[in-house]
C-alpha positions in Angstrom: -0.1 0.2 0.0 2.8 2.3 0.7 4.2 1.8 -2.8 0.5 2.5 -4.0 0.5 5.9 -2.3 4.0 7.1 -3.4 3.2 6.1 -7.2 -0.5 8.5 -6.5 1.6 10.9 -5.8 3.8 10.8 -8.6 1.4 10.8 -11.2 -0.2 14.1 -12.1 -2.2 15.3 -15.4 1.0 15.6 -17.6 0.7 18.5 -20.1 3.4 18.0 -22.5 4.1 14.2 -23.5 7.4 12.6 -25.0 6.1 12.0 -28.6 9.9 9.7 -29.0 9.1 7.6 -26.4 6.2 4.2 -26.7 4.5 2.5 -24.0 5.3 -1.2 -25.0 3.1 -3.8 -25.8 3.4 -5.4 -22.6 2.2 -2.4 -20.7 -0.4 -1.7 -23.2 -1.8 -5.2 -22.4 -1.6 -4.9 -18.8 -3.4 -1.6 -19.2 -5.9 -2.5 -21.3 -6.8 -5.6 -18.7 -7.1 -3.5 -15.6 -9.9 -1.7 -17.8 -11.1 -5.1 -18.4 -11.4 -5.9 -14.8 -12.9 -2.3 -13.6 -16.3 -2.2 -11.4 -19.2 -1.2 -13.3 -23.3 -0.9 -12.2 -24.3 -4.5 -12.9 -21.4 -5.6 -14.2 -22.7 -4.8 -17.4 -19.5 -2.7 -18.8 -21.7 -0.6 -20.9 -19.2 1.2 -23.0 -15.9 0.5 -25.4 -12.7 1.9 -25.6 -11.4 2.8 -28.3 -7.2 3.0 -28.6 -5.9 5.5 -31.6 -3.4 4.8 -32.8 -3.3 6.3 -36.3 -1.6 9.7 -36.5 -3.8 11.3 -39.2 -7.2 10.3 -37.4 -5.5 12.0 -33.9 -4.8 15.0 -35.8 -8.1 14.9 -36.8 -9.0 15.1 -33.6 -6.8 17.3 -31.9 -8.9 20.8 -33.1 -11.8 19.1 -31.4 -10.0 18.7 -28.3 -9.4 22.5 -27.8 -5.4 22.2 -29.2 -4.6 20.2 -27.3 -0.8 18.7 -27.6 -1.3 15.6 -25.5 -3.7 14.0 -28.4 -0.7 13.4 -30.9 2.0 13.5 -28.3 1.0 10.9 -26.1 2.3 7.2 -26.9 -1.7 5.9 -27.5 -4.9 8.0 -27.0 -7.6 6.0 -25.6 -11.0 6.8 -26.6 -14.3 5.8 -23.7 -17.4 5.6 -25.5 -20.3 5.1 -24.1 -23.6 2.9 -25.4 -26.3 5.8 -25.5 -29.2 3.5 -25.1 -29.6 0.2 -23.2 -31.5 -2.1 -24.5 -32.8 -5.7 -23.9 -30.4 -6.9 -26.2 -27.2 -5.6 -24.0 -28.6 -7.1 -21.1 -29.2 -10.7 -22.9 -25.3 -10.8 -23.9 -24.1 -9.7 -20.5 -26.5 -12.9 -19.0 -25.5 -15.4 -21.5 -21.8 -14.0 -20.4 -22.2 -15.0 -17.2 -23.9 -18.2 -17.8 -20.8 -19.4 -20.2 -18.3 -18.1 -17.4 -19.7 -19.7 -14.7 -21.4 -22.7 -16.2 -25.0 -22.0 -15.2 -27.8 -22.0 -17.5 -29.2 -19.0 -18.9 -32.9 -19.9 -17.6 -31.4 -19.3 -14.1 -30.8 -16.3 -14.6 -33.9 -15.3 -16.0 -35.1 -13.2 -12.9 -31.9 -11.3 -12.8 -32.1 -10.1 -16.3 -35.8 -9.3 -16.2 -34.7 -7.6 -12.9 -32.2 -5.3 -14.6 -34.7 -4.9 -17.6 -36.9 -3.4 -15.8 -34.9 -0.7 -13.9 -32.6 0.2 -16.6 -34.1 -0.4 -20.5 -37.6 1.8 -19.6 -35.6 5.1 -18.8 -35.3 7.7 -20.6 -32.2 7.6 -23.5 -30.7 11.1 -22.3 -30.7 9.3 -19.0 -29.3 6.2 -19.6 -26.8 8.0 -21.9 -25.7 10.0 -18.7 -25.5 6.7 -16.2 -23.3 5.0 -19.2 -21.0 7.6 -19.6 -20.7 7.7 -15.3 -19.1 3.7 -16.2 -16.7 5.1 -18.0 -15.1 7.1 -15.4 -14.7 3.7 -13.1 -12.9 2.1 -16.0 -10.6 5.4 -16.1 -9.7 5.1 -12.8 -8.5 1.7 -12.7 -6.5 2.9 -16.1 -4.7 5.3 -14.2 -4.1 3.4 -10.8 -2.7 0.7 -13.0 -0.5 3.4 -15.6 0.8 4.6 -12.2 2.2 1.5 -10.9 4.1 0.8 -14.5 5.1 4.4 -14.3 3.0 5.2 -17.1 1.5 8.9 -17.6 -2.0 9.2 -18.2 -4.0 12.6 -18.8 -7.8 11.9 -18.5 -9.1 14.4 -20.6 -13.1 16.3 -20.7 -11.7 19.2 -22.9 -13.1 17.9 -26.2 -15.9 18.4 -28.1 -18.1 14.9 -27.8 -20.1 15.8 -30.9 -17.2 15.8 -33.3 -15.5 13.0 -31.8 -18.4 10.8 -32.3 -18.7 12.2 -35.8 -14.8 12.0 -36.7 -14.7 8.0 -35.2 -17.8 7.1 -36.5 -19.3 6.7 -33.2 -23.4 7.8 -34.2 -23.6 4.9 -36.1 -22.6 2.5 -33.8 -25.0 4.0 -30.5 -22.2 5.3 -28.8 -21.1 8.9 -27.7 -17.5 10.0 -26.7 -17.7 10.3 -23.1 -13.7 10.7 -21.8 -10.7 10.9 -23.5 -7.2 9.5 -21.7 -3.6 10.2 -23.3 -1.3 7.5 -22.2 2.7 7.9 -22.3 5.8 9.3 -20.7 6.1 12.9 -19.7 8.5 15.1 -21.5 11.4 16.4 -19.5 10.7 19.9 -20.4 7.0 20.1 -18.7 7.0 22.3 -15.8 4.1 20.6 -14.2 5.4 17.3 -12.9 7.6 19.6 -10.7 4.6 21.3 -8.9 3.8 20.4 -5.0 0.5 18.3 -5.5 -2.6 20.6 -4.0 -5.3 18.6 -2.5 -7.7 19.6 0.1 -6.6 18.2 3.6 -8.0 15.5 5.1 -10.0 17.8 7.7 -12.1 19.1 5.1 -12.2 16.5 3.1 -13.8 13.8 5.0 -16.4 13.9 7.5 -17.4 11.2 10.0 -20.8 10.9 10.8 
C-alpha cells in the first residue's frame, strides 16, 4: 500500500508528452486488462474503449480537443465511448456471458435479467446515456491507477467536443458517445508541471465521519 500511495503522489495530469517514447506492447496489455477488470453497475460494462494509434485520425481529433498537444504527442490515445441507448440485447449478452463463464443455465438467470431490464431499459435515452457515461469514469480510474504502478503517465481529458469526436470516429452509427479521453505515454522533461507540489484538500476538509 505504501508503494500505491507513493505512485499516486508521483502521477499528475501530464501537460507535455515525449512523443519519442512509446508504451510497450506488454505494458499496454496490462493497462487493457486493468480496464477490463474495472467495476461497473451490475457488471454490464456498457461502454467500449477505442485505442487511437493512427496519426492522421489523431490529427483530426486535436482541433476537437481544444488544440491540446497531448492528443498527438502521447504514445496512445484512448477514447471511452458509452452506449447511449441500453436495450434488452445488451442485458441478454451479459446474461449469456455470465452463464458461459460460470457454467450456469441462462434460464436460471432469467429473474436477474428481468430485474435489470425493468430498471434500465424503460429509462429515457438521455438518462441512460448519462448513467452509462458515468461507468467510463470507473474504468478510467483503473487505467490511471494501473498506469501509475507502471510509471506510465495518463492525462484524463474532458476538454474536447464529444459531438465532433462522434462524427470523426463514426460513433453515432454505432450507438456510442465519446465520454472521456485519456492520453497515455511518458512525460516530457520540459513539462514543468511535473515539478509542481500536488494541491489537494486536507483530510480534515475532505472527510466527515457521522
